[in-house]
C-alpha positions in Angstrom: 34.1 131.0 118.2 37.8 131.9 117.4 38.7 134.7 115.0 41.7 134.1 112.8 43.3 136.6 110.5 44.8 135.5 107.2 48.2 134.2 107.6 48.0 133.7 111.3 48.0 130.2 112.9 44.6 129.1 114.3 44.3 128.8 118.1 44.2 125.0 117.9 47.5 124.9 116.0 46.1 124.1 112.6 47.5 125.6 109.4 47.1 129.4 109.0 44.1 130.8 107.1 45.1 131.7 103.5 44.2 135.1 102.2 42.6 135.0 98.8 44.3 137.1 96.2 42.3 140.2 95.2 42.2 141.8 91.8 40.3 144.9 90.8 39.1 145.3 87.2 38.1 148.7 85.8 36.4 148.4 82.4 33.1 149.7 81.1 32.4 146.5 79.2 30.5 143.8 81.1 31.8 141.2 78.7 35.4 142.0 79.7 34.8 142.2 83.4 32.7 138.9 83.4 35.5 137.2 81.5 38.2 138.4 83.9 36.0 137.3 86.9 35.3 133.9 85.3 39.0 133.2 84.4 40.5 134.3 87.7 37.8 132.9 89.8 38.8 129.4 88.8 42.0 130.0 90.6 40.5 131.3 93.8 41.1 135.0 93.0 38.5 137.5 94.3 37.6 140.0 91.6 36.0 143.4 92.3 34.5 145.1 89.2 34.3 148.8 88.5 32.9 150.5 85.4 34.7 153.8 85.9 38.0 154.9 87.5 36.0 157.2 89.7 34.2 154.2 91.1 37.4 152.5 91.9 38.8 155.6 93.7 35.6 156.0 95.7 35.9 152.4 96.9 39.6 152.7 97.6 39.3 151.4 101.2 37.5 148.3 99.8 40.4 147.4 97.5 43.2 148.6 99.7 45.9 145.9 99.7 44.7 144.4 96.4 47.3 142.3 94.5 46.6 143.9 91.1 44.5 146.6 89.4 43.5 145.8 85.8 42.7 149.2 84.2 41.3 149.8 80.7 42.8 152.6 78.7 39.5 154.0 77.4 36.9 154.6 80.1 33.9 156.8 80.5 34.8 159.9 82.4 38.4 159.8 83.6 40.6 158.1 81.0 43.3 155.5 81.7 46.3 157.9 82.0 44.4 160.3 84.2 43.3 157.3 86.4 46.9 156.2 86.7 48.0 159.5 88.0 45.1 159.6 90.6 45.7 156.0 91.7 49.4 156.8 92.4 48.3 159.8 94.4 45.9 157.7 96.5 47.6 156.3 99.6 45.5 153.1 99.7 46.4 152.2 96.1 49.6 153.9 95.4 51.8 150.8 95.7 49.4 148.4 93.9 50.7 146.9 90.6 48.6 147.9 87.6 48.0 146.1 84.3 46.6 148.2 81.4 44.1 146.8 78.9 44.4 148.4 75.5 43.6 147.7 71.9 47.0 149.1 70.9 50.2 150.1 72.7 51.6 153.1 71.0 55.2 154.0 72.1 54.2 157.5 73.4 51.4 156.0 75.5 53.6 153.3 76.9 56.3 155.9 77.8 53.7 158.1 79.6 52.2 155.1 81.4 55.7 153.8 82.4 56.1 157.0 84.5 53.4 155.6 86.8 55.0 152.2 87.1 52.6 150.1 85.0 53.5 146.5 85.4 52.2 145.1 82.1 50.0 145.7 79.1 47.4 143.2 77.8 46.1 143.7 74.3 42.4 143.2 73.5 41.0 140.8 72.6 42.7 138.3 74.9 42.1 134.7 75.8 41.4 133.6 79.4 44.6 131.5 79.4 46.7 134.5 78.4 45.1 136.7 81.0 45.7 134.1 83.8 49.3 133.7 82.7 50.0 137.4 82.6 48.3 138.1 85.9 50.3 135.2 87.5 53.5 136.8 86.4 52.6 139.8 88.5 50.9 138.4 91.6 52.5 135.0 91.8 51.6 131.4 91.0 47.9 130.7 90.6 46.8 127.1 91.4 43.3 125.8 90.6 41.2 125.2 93.6 40.5 121.6 94.4 40.4 119.6 91.1 42.3 121.0 88.1 40.4 123.9 86.6 39.1 122.9 83.3 36.5 124.0 80.7 33.4 121.8 80.1 33.2 120.3 76.6 30.6 122.8 75.3 33.1 125.7 76.0 35.9 123.8 74.3 33.6 123.3 71.3 32.7 127.0 71.2 36.3 128.0 71.1 37.0 125.5 68.2 34.0 126.8 66.3 35.3 130.3 66.4 38.6 129.2 65.0 37.0 127.1 62.3 35.0 130.2 61.2 38.1 132.2 60.9 40.0 129.5 59.1 37.0 129.0 56.7 36.8 132.7 55.9 40.4 133.1 55.3 40.9 129.7 53.7 43.8 129.1 56.1 44.9 126.0 58.0 43.9 125.2 61.6 45.3 122.4 63.7 44.3 121.0 67.1 47.1 119.6 69.2 45.9 117.4 72.1 48.1 116.8 75.1 47.3 114.2 77.7 49.3 114.0 81.0 49.5 110.9 83.2 46.3 110.5 85.3 48.3 110.8 88.5 49.9 114.1 87.6 49.1 116.4 90.6 47.2 119.7 90.1 50.2 121.9 90.7 52.2 120.0 88.1 49.3 120.3 85.6 49.2 124.0 86.2 53.0 124.2 85.5 52.5 122.3 82.3 49.8 124.7 81.2 52.1 127.7 81.9 54.9 126.1 80.0 52.6 125.6 77.0 51.2 129.2 77.1 54.8 130.6 77.2 55.8 128.7 74.1 52.9 129.7 71.9 52.1 132.7 69.7 49.5 135.2 70.8 47.2 133.8 68.1 47.4 130.3 69.6 45.2 129.2 72.6 45.8 126.6 75.4 42.5 125.2 76.6 42.4 123.0 79.8 39.6 120.6 79.4 37.5 119.4 82.3 38.7 115.8 81.8 42.3 116.8 82.4 43.5 117.0 78.8 44.8 120.1 77.1 43.7 121.3 73.6 46.0 123.6 71.8 44.4 125.7 69.0 47.0 126.4 66.4 45.6 128.8 63.6 47.7 128.8 60.4 49.7 125.7 61.5 50.5 123.2 58.8 51.8 119.7 59.4 55.4 120.7 59.9 54.5 123.7 62.1 52.3 121.5 64.3 55.2 119.1 64.7 57.5 121.9 65.8 55.0 122.9 68.4 54.6 119.3 69.6 58.3 118.8 70.0 58.8 122.2 71.8 55.9 121.3 74.2 57.3 117.9 74.8 60.8 119.2 75.5 59.5 121.9 77.9 57.3 119.4 79.8 60.2 117.0 80.1 62.4 119.8 81.6 59.9 120.4 84.4 59.5 116.7 85.2 56.2 116.0 83.4 56.6 112.5 82.0 54.4 110.0 80.1 52.8 112.7 77.9 50.5 111.6 75.0 50.1 113.8 72.0 47.5 113.7 69.1 46.8 116.0 66.2 43.6 116.8 64.3 43.4 119.3 61.4 40.7 121.3 59.7 39.2 120.5 57.3 40.9 117.1 56.7 39.7 115.5 60.1 36.4 117.3 60.3 34.6 120.4 59.0 32.8 121.3 62.2 33.8 121.4 65.9 32.3 118.2 66.9 33.9 116.2 64.2 37.3 117.8 64.8 37.3 117.5 68.6 36.0 113.9 68.3 38.9 113.0 66.0 41.4 114.5 68.5 39.8 112.6 71.4 39.9 109.2 69.6 43.5 109.7 68.7 44.4 110.6 72.3 42.8 107.4 73.4 44.7 105.2 70.9 47.6 103.3 72.5 49.7 104.0 69.5 49.5 107.7 70.2 51.6 107.4 73.3 55.2 108.8 73.1 57.7 110.0 75.6 57.8 113.7 76.0 60.1 115.3 73.4 59.9 112.3 71.0 57.8 111.8 67.9 55.1 109.3 68.4 52.3 107.9 66.1 50.1 110.8 67.1 52.6 113.3 66.0 52.3 111.8 62.5 48.5 111.7 62.4 46.3 114.4 60.9 47.9 116.2 57.9 47.5 119.9 58.8 47.4 121.1 55.3 48.9 124.4 54.1 49.8 127.5 56.0 52.7 129.5 57.3 54.4 126.7 59.1 52.9 127.6 62.6 56.4 128.4 64.0 55.7 129.9 67.4 
């Protein structure tokens, strides 16, 4: 049996074995570590979890050469700043990029952390799509393994349900913008499309990649005009990166449905309508469907 190291050509001349990217997450919340592992795992990233900074340091040889350390600010035992200092003093980890998780980023804290070369800050709570996008900026492009990574319908419904509850409590608008790419769009192009959409939206917005290949954009506070602004920006951005034949559709709460099943169902029907097809960057019939009610305009 031949032994091949990552990045070296096999003895039979086949393509070199590809090393999986490695991310270490240090957070005492199982919900956070599970979410990070789930989100990055869809892109073939190996995630090692640690509850305390002391645990990470004790396992330094296991994570030597990691592509990124995600470090919570508030930890049991050694806190985030103390952990930063120790990590930079540890030869196996000293050059590893670090992303801090925090519920707030006060100026004084950011300045102190900057002394240790923190690469980025991610505010809690965060969406999985935001996490993937921010991690990719540090460790390089993340492409889904095999078929495009997508959430099953029950997960999409659960995310919509949460936003409906928020909109109902605050009596604010909520819009769903559906984006359907051509069926023949390759996985790497779909991933680029997702990144473009994430980069355009506000932190309160969410881009969900559905298992069927469509994208569902959750736009809290977006009224009719605000949703159209987002649709046009997305269309223009996708056209610039060569994604053509995009279909858009809009469904709004509560006009098109008062629960997640009704709202997503309305969006799916409109995406399937031939009249909803429009070239990227142009206003099609779908862009005119679904009055998104009041709100702050949804300008990203």
